[in-house]
Every structure is written in structure tokens, then in C-alpha cells.
KOLGU-4560 file (N, C-alpha, C; in nm, 3 decimals, padded with zeros to 5 digits):
<recs>
<n_xx: -04.168 n_yy: 09.381 n_zz: 04.333 ca_xx: -04.306 ca_yy: 09.421 ca_zz: 04.354 c_xx: -04.346 c_yy: 09.497 c_zz: 04.223 mol: A seq: 1 type: UNK>
<n_xx: -04.473 n_yy: 09.469 n_zz: 04.176 ca_xx: -04.521 ca_yy: 09.541 ca_zz: 04.055 c_xx: -04.555 c_yy: 09.686 c_zz: 04.095 mol: A seq: 2 type: UNK>
<n_xx: -04.557 n_yy: 09.768 n_zz: 03.987 ca_xx: -04.586 ca_yy: 09.901 ca_zz: 04.008 c_xx: -04.722 c_yy: 09.933 c_zz: 04.075 mol: A seq: 3 type: UNK>
<n_xx: -04.834 n_yy: 09.867 n_zz: 04.035 ca_xx: -04.958 ca_yy: 09.893 ca_zz: 04.102 c_xx: -04.957 c_yy: 09.846 c_zz: 04.250 mol: A seq: 4 type: UNK>
<n_xx: -04.891 n_yy: 09.731 n_zz: 04.273 ca_xx: -04.881 ca_yy: 09.684 ca_zz: 04.408 c_xx: -04.810 c_yy: 09.775 c_zz: 04.494 mol: A seq: 5 type: UNK>
<n_xx: -04.694 n_yy: 09.832 n_zz: 04.447 ca_xx: -04.614 ca_yy: 09.925 ca_zz: 04.520 c_xx: -04.692 c_yy: 10.055 c_zz: 04.550 mol: A seq: 6 type: UNK>
<n_xx: -04.764 n_yy: 10.107 n_zz: 04.446 ca_xx: -04.844 ca_yy: 10.227 ca_zz: 04.459 c_xx: -04.954 c_yy: 10.209 c_zz: 04.563 mol: A seq: 7 type: UNK>
<n_xx: -05.020 n_yy: 10.089 n_zz: 04.558 ca_xx: -05.124 ca_yy: 10.057 ca_zz: 04.652 c_xx: -05.066 c_yy: 10.052 c_zz: 04.797 mol: A seq: 8 type: UNK>
<n_xx: -04.957 n_yy: 09.985 n_zz: 04.807 ca_xx: -04.903 ca_yy: 09.970 ca_zz: 04.948 c_xx: -04.861 c_yy: 10.108 c_zz: 05.001 mol: A seq: 9 type: UNK>
<n_xx: -04.794 n_yy: 10.185 n_zz: 04.917 ca_xx: -04.751 ca_yy: 10.325 ca_zz: 04.970 c_xx: -04.874 c_yy: 10.405 c_zz: 05.007 mol: A seq: 10 type: UNK>
<n_xx: -04.987 n_yy: 10.393 n_zz: 04.933 ca_xx: -05.105 ca_yy: 10.474 ca_zz: 04.961 c_xx: -05.175 c_yy: 10.434 c_zz: 05.088 mol: A seq: 11 type: UNK>
<n_xx: -05.164 n_yy: 10.312 n_zz: 05.128 ca_xx: -05.238 ca_yy: 10.268 ca_zz: 05.249 c_xx: -05.152 c_yy: 10.244 c_zz: 05.371 mol: A seq: 12 type: UNK>
<n_xx: -05.023 n_yy: 10.236 n_zz: 05.356 ca_xx: -04.933 ca_yy: 10.186 ca_zz: 05.460 c_xx: -04.961 c_yy: 10.256 c_zz: 05.589 mol: A seq: 13 type: UNK>
<n_xx: -04.976 n_yy: 10.387 n_zz: 05.592 ca_xx: -04.994 ca_yy: 10.462 ca_zz: 05.717 c_xx: -05.142 c_yy: 10.491 c_zz: 05.740 mol: A seq: 14 type: UNK>
<n_xx: -05.212 n_yy: 10.535 n_zz: 05.641 ca_xx: -05.350 ca_yy: 10.583 ca_zz: 05.657 c_xx: -05.452 c_yy: 10.473 c_zz: 05.689 mol: A seq: 15 type: UNK>
<n_xx: -05.433 n_yy: 10.352 n_zz: 05.638 ca_xx: -05.536 ca_yy: 10.251 ca_zz: 05.647 c_xx: -05.484 c_yy: 10.118 c_zz: 05.712 mol: A seq: 16 type: UNK>
<n_xx: -05.380 n_yy: 10.123 n_zz: 05.786 ca_xx: -05.318 ca_yy: 10.005 ca_zz: 05.846 c_xx: -05.420 c_yy: 09.936 c_zz: 05.931 mol: A seq: 17 type: UNK>
<n_xx: -05.444 n_yy: 09.803 n_zz: 05.908 ca_xx: -05.539 ca_yy: 09.727 ca_zz: 05.992 c_xx: -05.679 c_yy: 09.736 c_zz: 05.945 mol: A seq: 18 type: UNK>
<n_xx: -05.715 n_yy: 09.817 n_zz: 05.849 ca_xx: -05.849 ca_yy: 09.837 ca_zz: 05.801 c_xx: -05.886 c_yy: 09.759 c_zz: 05.675 mol: A seq: 19 type: UNK>
<n_xx: -06.007 n_yy: 09.723 n_zz: 05.658 ca_xx: -06.049 ca_yy: 09.666 ca_zz: 05.532 c_xx: -06.067 c_yy: 09.783 c_zz: 05.433 mol: A seq: 20 type: UNK>
<n_xx: -06.023 n_yy: 09.772 n_zz: 05.312 ca_xx: -06.030 ca_yy: 09.874 ca_zz: 05.209 c_xx: -06.073 c_yy: 09.826 c_zz: 05.076 mol: A seq: 21 type: UNK>
<n_xx: -06.116 n_yy: 09.917 n_zz: 04.995 ca_xx: -06.153 ca_yy: 09.890 ca_zz: 04.852 c_xx: -06.043 c_yy: 09.967 c_zz: 04.770 mol: A seq: 22 type: UNK>
<n_xx: -05.986 n_yy: 09.899 n_zz: 04.677 ca_xx: -05.887 ca_yy: 09.963 ca_zz: 04.587 c_xx: -05.936 c_yy: 09.965 c_zz: 04.442 mol: A seq: 23 type: UNK>
<n_xx: -05.927 n_yy: 10.079 n_zz: 04.383 ca_xx: -05.962 ca_yy: 10.095 ca_zz: 04.241 c_xx: -05.838 c_yy: 10.148 c_zz: 04.169 mol: A seq: 24 type: UNK>
<n_xx: -05.797 n_yy: 10.079 n_zz: 04.059 ca_xx: -05.681 ca_yy: 10.133 ca_zz: 03.982 c_xx: -05.716 c_yy: 10.125 c_zz: 03.830 mol: A seq: 25 type: UNK>
<n_xx: -05.667 n_yy: 10.228 n_zz: 03.763 ca_xx: -05.691 ca_yy: 10.233 ca_zz: 03.616 c_xx: -05.550 c_yy: 10.244 c_zz: 03.554 mol: A seq: 26 type: UNK>
<n_xx: -05.530 n_yy: 10.147 n_zz: 03.459 ca_xx: -05.406 ca_yy: 10.146 ca_zz: 03.386 c_xx: -05.423 c_yy: 10.231 c_zz: 03.265 mol: A seq: 27 type: UNK>
<n_xx: -05.340 n_yy: 10.333 n_zz: 03.249 ca_xx: -05.341 ca_yy: 10.428 ca_zz: 03.138 c_xx: -05.244 c_yy: 10.397 c_zz: 03.029 mol: A seq: 28 type: UNK>
<n_xx: -05.123 n_yy: 10.353 n_zz: 03.065 ca_xx: -05.018 ca_yy: 10.325 ca_zz: 02.964 c_xx: -04.914 c_yy: 10.230 c_zz: 03.019 mol: A seq: 29 type: UNK>
<n_xx: -04.852 n_yy: 10.145 n_zz: 02.949 ca_xx: -04.761 ca_yy: 10.051 ca_zz: 03.002 c_xx: -04.630 c_yy: 10.125 c_zz: 03.040 mol: A seq: 30 type: UNK>
<n_xx: -04.561 n_yy: 10.065 n_zz: 03.137 ca_xx: -04.427 ca_yy: 10.121 ca_zz: 03.173 c_xx: -04.328 c_yy: 10.034 c_zz: 03.097 mol: A seq: 31 type: UNK>
<n_xx: -04.254 n_yy: 10.089 n_zz: 03.007 ca_xx: -04.158 ca_yy: 10.016 ca_zz: 02.930 c_xx: -04.030 c_yy: 09.994 c_zz: 03.007 mol: A seq: 32 type: UNK>
<n_xx: -03.980 n_yy: 09.875 n_zz: 02.997 ca_xx: -03.859 ca_yy: 09.845 ca_zz: 03.072 c_xx: -03.738 c_yy: 09.839 c_zz: 02.981 mol: A seq: 33 type: UNK>
<n_xx: -03.623 n_yy: 09.882 n_zz: 03.022 ca_xx: -03.600 ca_yy: 09.954 ca_zz: 03.151 c_xx: -03.669 c_yy: 10.093 c_zz: 03.146 mol: A seq: 34 type: UNK>
<n_xx: -03.720 n_yy: 10.133 n_zz: 03.254 ca_xx: -03.790 ca_yy: 10.260 ca_zz: 03.262 c_xx: -03.790 c_yy: 10.315 c_zz: 03.399 mol: A seq: 35 type: UNK>
<n_xx: -03.836 n_yy: 10.439 n_zz: 03.411 ca_xx: -03.843 ca_yy: 10.503 ca_zz: 03.540 c_xx: -03.984 c_yy: 10.575 c_zz: 03.553 mol: A seq: 36 type: UNK>
<n_xx: -04.038 n_yy: 10.571 n_zz: 03.670 ca_xx: -04.169 ca_yy: 10.637 ca_zz: 03.700 c_xx: -04.152 c_yy: 10.716 c_zz: 03.825 mol: A seq: 37 type: UNK>
<n_xx: -04.243 n_yy: 10.811 n_zz: 03.841 ca_xx: -04.251 ca_yy: 10.890 ca_zz: 03.964 c_xx: -04.385 c_yy: 10.854 c_zz: 04.031 mol: A seq: 38 type: UNK>
<n_xx: -04.377 n_yy: 10.832 n_zz: 04.155 ca_xx: -04.498 ca_yy: 10.791 ca_zz: 04.233 c_xx: -04.543 c_yy: 10.912 c_zz: 04.312 mol: A seq: 39 type: UNK>
<n_xx: -04.681 n_yy: 10.929 n_zz: 04.318 ca_xx: -04.735 ca_yy: 11.034 ca_zz: 04.402 c_xx: -04.862 c_yy: 10.980 c_zz: 04.467 mol: A seq: 40 type: UNK>
<n_xx: -04.881 n_yy: 11.022 n_zz: 04.595 ca_xx: -05.001 ca_yy: 10.982 ca_zz: 04.670 c_xx: -05.047 c_yy: 11.094 c_zz: 04.762 mol: A seq: 41 type: UNK>
<n_xx: -05.176 n_yy: 11.109 n_zz: 04.774 ca_xx: -05.233 ca_yy: 11.213 ca_zz: 04.865 c_xx: -05.376 c_yy: 11.173 c_zz: 04.897 mol: A seq: 42 type: UNK>
<n_xx: -05.410 n_yy: 11.165 n_zz: 05.024 ca_xx: -05.552 ca_yy: 11.142 ca_zz: 05.065 c_xx: -05.615 c_yy: 11.024 c_zz: 05.001 mol: A seq: 43 type: UNK>
<n_xx: -05.543 n_yy: 10.911 n_zz: 04.996 ca_xx: -05.600 ca_yy: 10.790 ca_zz: 04.938 c_xx: -05.595 c_yy: 10.774 c_zz: 04.789 mol: A seq: 44 type: UNK>
<n_xx: -05.551 n_yy: 10.877 n_zz: 04.720 ca_xx: -05.531 ca_yy: 10.869 ca_zz: 04.574 c_xx: -05.386 c_yy: 10.853 c_zz: 04.541 mol: A seq: 45 type: UNK>
<n_xx: -05.358 n_yy: 10.780 n_zz: 04.432 ca_xx: -05.218 ca_yy: 10.754 ca_zz: 04.394 c_xx: -05.206 c_yy: 10.754 c_zz: 04.241 mol: A seq: 46 type: UNK>
<n_xx: -05.082 n_yy: 10.775 n_zz: 04.193 ca_xx: -05.056 ca_yy: 10.777 ca_zz: 04.050 c_xx: -04.910 c_yy: 10.746 c_zz: 04.024 mol: A seq: 47 type: UNK>
<n_xx: -04.887 n_yy: 10.691 n_zz: 03.898 ca_xx: -04.752 ca_yy: 10.676 ca_zz: 03.850 c_xx: -04.738 c_yy: 10.757 c_zz: 03.724 mol: A seq: 48 type: UNK>
<n_xx: -04.630 n_yy: 10.833 n_zz: 03.716 ca_xx: -04.608 ca_yy: 10.911 ca_zz: 03.594 c_xx: -04.465 c_yy: 10.889 c_zz: 03.537 mol: A seq: 49 type: UNK>
<n_xx: -04.448 n_yy: 10.889 n_zz: 03.409 ca_xx: -04.321 ca_yy: 10.866 ca_zz: 03.349 c_xx: -04.264 c_yy: 10.994 c_zz: 03.293 mol: A seq: 50 type: UNK>
<n_xx: -04.156 n_yy: 10.984 n_zz: 03.214 ca_xx: -04.094 ca_yy: 11.097 ca_zz: 03.156 c_xx: -04.200 c_yy: 11.180 c_zz: 03.072 mol: A seq: 51 type: UNK>
<n_xx: -04.179 n_yy: 11.309 n_zz: 03.072 ca_xx: -04.274 ca_yy: 11.396 ca_zz: 03.002 c_xx: -04.408 c_yy: 11.407 c_zz: 03.069 mol: A seq: 52 type: UNK>
<n_xx: -04.414 n_yy: 11.360 n_zz: 03.193 ca_xx: -04.545 ca_yy: 11.367 ca_zz: 03.275 c_xx: -04.646 c_yy: 11.272 c_zz: 03.219 mol: A seq: 53 type: UNK>
<n_xx: -04.602 n_yy: 11.164 n_zz: 03.148 ca_xx: -04.699 ca_yy: 11.065 ca_zz: 03.097 c_xx: -04.762 c_yy: 10.989 c_zz: 03.211 mol: A seq: 54 type: UNK>
<n_xx: -04.890 n_yy: 10.976 n_zz: 03.206 ca_xx: -04.969 ca_yy: 10.912 ca_zz: 03.316 c_xx: -04.970 c_yy: 10.764 c_zz: 03.286 mol: A seq: 55 type: UNK>
<n_xx: -04.928 n_yy: 10.674 n_zz: 03.379 ca_xx: -04.928 ca_yy: 10.529 ca_zz: 03.359 c_xx: -05.035 c_yy: 10.466 c_zz: 03.435 mol: A seq: 56 type: UNK>
<n_xx: -05.063 n_yy: 10.515 n_zz: 03.563 ca_xx: -05.158 ca_yy: 10.446 ca_zz: 03.651 c_xx: -05.216 c_yy: 10.549 c_zz: 03.748 mol: A seq: 57 type: UNK>
<n_xx: -05.351 n_yy: 10.539 n_zz: 03.771 ca_xx: -05.417 ca_yy: 10.620 ca_zz: 03.873 c_xx: -05.499 c_yy: 10.521 c_zz: 03.957 mol: A seq: 58 type: UNK>
<n_xx: -05.523 n_yy: 10.565 n_zz: 04.079 ca_xx: -05.603 ca_yy: 10.481 ca_zz: 04.163 c_xx: -05.638 c_yy: 10.551 c_zz: 04.292 mol: A seq: 59 type: UNK>
<n_xx: -05.730 n_yy: 10.483 n_zz: 04.369 ca_xx: -05.768 ca_yy: 10.533 ca_zz: 04.496 c_xx: -05.792 c_yy: 10.414 c_zz: 04.589 mol: A seq: 60 type: UNK>
<n_xx: -05.776 n_yy: 10.445 n_zz: 04.715 ca_xx: -05.799 ca_yy: 10.353 ca_zz: 04.827 c_xx: -05.907 c_yy: 10.414 c_zz: 04.919 mol: A seq: 61 type: UNK>
<n_xx: -06.006 n_yy: 10.337 n_zz: 04.959 ca_xx: -06.101 ca_yy: 10.393 ca_zz: 05.054 c_xx: -06.149 c_yy: 10.285 c_zz: 05.149 mol: A seq: 62 type: UNK>
<n_xx: -06.186 n_yy: 10.320 n_zz: 05.268 ca_xx: -06.233 ca_yy: 10.218 ca_zz: 05.366 c_xx: -06.363 c_yy: 10.155 c_zz: 05.317 mol: A seq: 63 type: UNK>
<n_xx: -06.381 n_yy: 10.030 n_zz: 05.362 ca_xx: -06.509 ca_yy: 09.957 ca_zz: 05.323 c_xx: -06.620 c_yy: 10.018 c_zz: 05.404 mol: A seq: 64 type: UNK>
</recs>
């Protein structure tokens, strides 16, 4: 699963199950492979951060 797809799924899995949603994602920096990222989500917003707190991806999910 790609990083944005995983981040999107984790952000909506419980809060928006069965609902139509709009997803907005902004790519900030590539994730170099092999690499590691930390995922965070809260209230429909999500992000991926790498070592040194480098921001790779931000996004939000909201109902239609």
C-alpha cells in the first residue's frame, strides 16, 4: 500500500466508515527507500513525517 493510501485509510477507517468523503493531500517531500516514516492522524487530518521531523505528506478527510 502506498504511503498516501495508508494515511488516508487510517484517517477514515473508524470516523467515516460507510460515508462519502472528500480527501485532500499535499505532497511535501519524497520518502526515500529504504526509509521510515511516522504517521499521525487526528480529527480527519493526517501527516507523514520522517527522520528529523521532516514533513512528507499532509492531508485531510471530510464528509461530502
